[in-house]
KETORLUM-27208 format. One record per residue (C-alpha): residue number from 0; chain; x, y, z. Coordinates in nm, 4 decimals, always signed. Layout:
<atoms>
@n->NUM	chain->A	px->X	py->Y	pz->Z
...
</atoms>
This chain:
<atoms>
@n->0	chain->A	px->-2.0449	py->-3.5571	pz->+1.8340
@n->1	chain->A	px->-1.7262	py->-3.7522	pz->+1.7864
@n->2	chain->A	px->-1.4183	py->-3.6569	pz->+1.9796
@n->3	chain->A	px->-1.2078	py->-3.6725	pz->+1.6620
@n->4	chain->A	px->-1.3974	py->-3.3915	pz->+1.4869
@n->5	chain->A	px->-1.1975	py->-3.0718	pz->+1.4889
@n->6	chain->A	px->-1.4021	py->-2.7595	pz->+1.5547
@n->7	chain->A	px->-1.4165	py->-2.5061	pz->+1.2739
@n->8	chain->A	px->-1.5091	py->-2.1408	pz->+1.2984
@n->9	chain->A	px->-1.8440	py->-2.0399	pz->+1.1496
@n->10	chain->A	px->-1.9849	py->-1.6887	pz->+1.1247
@n->11	chain->A	px->-2.3624	py->-1.7043	pz->+1.1715
@n->12	chain->A	px->-2.5914	py->-1.4036	pz->+1.1193
@n->13	chain->A	px->-2.9580	py->-1.4162	pz->+1.2122
@n->14	chain->A	px->-3.2535	py->-1.1980	pz->+1.3038
@n->15	chain->A	px->-3.6164	py->-1.2052	pz->+1.4150
@n->16	chain->A	px->-3.8772	py->-1.2258	pz->+1.1422
@n->17	chain->A	px->-4.0112	py->-0.8841	pz->+1.0321
@n->18	chain->A	px->-4.3382	py->-0.7780	pz->+1.1963
@n->19	chain->A	px->-4.5583	py->-0.4690	pz->+1.1567
@n->20	chain->A	px->-4.4178	py->-0.3440	pz->+1.4879
@n->21	chain->A	px->-4.0557	py->-0.4021	pz->+1.3799
@n->22	chain->A	px->-4.0301	py->-0.4067	pz->+0.9965
@n->23	chain->A	px->-3.6468	py->-0.4068	pz->+1.0000
@n->24	chain->A	px->-3.5277	py->-0.6125	pz->+1.2991
@n->25	chain->A	px->-3.1635	py->-0.5918	pz->+1.4109
@n->26	chain->A	px->-2.9119	py->-0.8516	pz->+1.2964
@n->27	chain->A	px->-2.7185	py->-1.0658	pz->+1.5422
@n->28	chain->A	px->-2.3765	py->-1.1957	pz->+1.4369
@n->29	chain->A	px->-2.1822	py->-1.4604	pz->+1.6263
@n->30	chain->A	px->-1.8631	py->-1.6546	pz->+1.5725
@n->31	chain->A	px->-1.9370	py->-2.0189	pz->+1.6555
@n->32	chain->A	px->-1.6846	py->-2.3021	pz->+1.6849
@n->33	chain->A	px->-1.8476	py->-2.6301	pz->+1.5808
@n->34	chain->A	px->-1.7616	py->-2.9494	pz->+1.3891
@n->35	chain->A	px->-2.0188	py->-2.8816	pz->+1.1116
@n->36	chain->A	px->-2.2736	py->-2.6241	pz->+0.9947
@n->37	chain->A	px->-2.5732	py->-2.8022	pz->+1.1507
@n->38	chain->A	px->-2.4235	py->-2.7821	pz->+1.4991
@n->39	chain->A	px->-2.3182	py->-2.4203	pz->+1.4335
@n->40	chain->A	px->-2.6767	py->-2.3173	pz->+1.3547
@n->41	chain->A	px->-2.8042	py->-2.5031	pz->+1.6601
@n->42	chain->A	px->-2.5497	py->-2.3329	pz->+1.8854
@n->43	chain->A	px->-2.6437	py->-1.9941	pz->+1.7361
@n->44	chain->A	px->-3.0099	py->-2.0429	pz->+1.8324
@n->45	chain->A	px->-2.9099	py->-2.1641	pz->+2.1786
@n->46	chain->A	px->-2.6944	py->-1.8590	pz->+2.2535
@n->47	chain->A	px->-2.9358	py->-1.6067	pz->+2.0980
@n->48	chain->A	px->-3.2262	py->-1.7453	pz->+2.2998
@n->49	chain->A	px->-3.0147	py->-1.7047	pz->+2.6150
@n->50	chain->A	px->-2.9238	py->-1.3422	pz->+2.5337
@n->51	chain->A	px->-3.2371	py->-1.2079	pz->+2.3609
@n->52	chain->A	px->-3.6047	py->-1.2947	pz->+2.3602
@n->53	chain->A	px->-3.5838	py->-1.4798	pz->+2.0304
@n->54	chain->A	px->-3.6694	py->-1.8343	pz->+1.9295
@n->55	chain->A	px->-3.5918	py->-2.0402	pz->+1.6202
@n->56	chain->A	px->-3.9600	py->-2.0395	pz->+1.5178
@n->57	chain->A	px->-3.9718	py->-1.6583	pz->+1.5195
@n->58	chain->A	px->-3.6345	py->-1.5988	pz->+1.3529
@n->59	chain->A	px->-3.4263	py->-1.6746	pz->+1.0478
@n->60	chain->A	px->-3.0640	py->-1.7357	pz->+0.9570
@n->61	chain->A	px->-2.9440	py->-1.4721	pz->+0.7114
@n->62	chain->A	px->-2.5886	py->-1.5925	pz->+0.6541
@n->63	chain->A	px->-2.3713	py->-1.8843	pz->+0.7605
@n->64	chain->A	px->-2.0215	py->-1.9433	pz->+0.6322
@n->65	chain->A	px->-1.7086	py->-2.1193	pz->+0.7464
@n->66	chain->A	px->-1.3999	py->-1.9089	pz->+0.8069
@n->67	chain->A	px->-1.0915	py->-2.0564	pz->+0.6451
@n->68	chain->A	px->-0.7534	py->-1.9865	pz->+0.7978
@n->69	chain->A	px->-0.4523	py->-1.9965	pz->+0.5712
@n->70	chain->A	px->-0.1274	py->-2.0779	pz->+0.7445
@n->71	chain->A	px->+0.1693	py->-1.9303	pz->+0.5662
@n->72	chain->A	px->+0.5028	py->-2.0879	pz->+0.6460
@n->73	chain->A	px->+0.7979	py->-1.8610	pz->+0.5983
@n->74	chain->A	px->+1.1105	py->-2.0203	pz->+0.4594
@n->75	chain->A	px->+1.4466	py->-1.8596	pz->+0.5256
@n->76	chain->A	px->+1.7129	py->-1.9444	pz->+0.2712
@n->77	chain->A	px->+2.0719	py->-1.9242	pz->+0.3884
</atoms>
């Protein structure tokens, strides 16, 4: 990763694959700050595997999108 890349905010939602024991597994949503979507997905799997008993091979990414911040500058006319 280059030092010049600015981190962007990604919202990543994932879950375990459905099984007969758990046909509707819970969703896990995380805000991730990363330079691109590939690193964001990788960081999601890293943090989920630390928190829950879930691996990339037994899970899926449901949604991944970049959050865009709009900065509004207020102009005061005198």
